[in-house]
C-alpha positions, 0 to 999 in steps of 0.5 A: 566565471562560466567555468566556476558556475558550471563547476557549482551547478555540477556540485548542486547536482551531484549533491541533489542525486546523492539525496535522491539516491539515498531515499529508498523506495519499498515496493512492500506495503503491510497492513493490519486492521480489526475491522474495516476494508481495503481495495487494491487497484490495478495491481500487479504483484503478490498479494497475501492476507488472513482475514475474515469477511468478504473478498471481490476479485475484479479481473483478475489475471494470474493464481488465486490460493484459498486456506480455510473456510473461504467459500466462493459465494458469486461468479460472473465470467462476462463481469470477471467478478467472483466473490468469496466469504469465510475466514482464511488466508487468500494469496493472488499472484499475476494482474488485477484490475480489483481485489476488495475486502471488508471484514475484521482481523486482517493481516495482509501484504502487498508486494508490487504495485497497486493503489490502494484505498484503506477504510478503518473503523473504530474497534473496542480500543478505539483504532483504526488499523495501521501500514507501513512500508518494507521493514519501516515496522517504527514507522506504522502510519494509522488507517484513517475512519475518513479514508485515505489512499496510498500507492504501492511502491511507496511514493516519498511525494506523499509524505514530505520531510521537511529540509533546513536550507538556511537563510531568511528568519532561521537560526 
């Protein structure tokens, strides 16, 4: 009896492990909005985005590349903060405590890890923006006008999928 129980338990564990291995977690987060804001908190890796508006960098340790008409408007070395304004592209590689943007026409990518707060605003077509992970272009999720916090890499616990278990009341 104990031998059968051990074999059954081993089969269940292998089955659960196989299901977990099938779940692919992406460390690439795509962002797109016509008008809104985001904040990347305690990040590490690379982020790049085109935008119009204002960007606040907090305690960035790494490389910051700026293109377009983006100009530094403020710097406080004591607080490790820099503020930029304009239209263009920003690429940040390294670690940061915060990267905060608000404005319009933003398209961006985060590669690595960060906690991401998104705040959407309705544009003229009543869209708030969208985000998606990796190559899941057919699974775009909305930025909410009430705000949403997402994780990079993707946290599968934040988007649970129902699992059919059979048994009582089912079919």
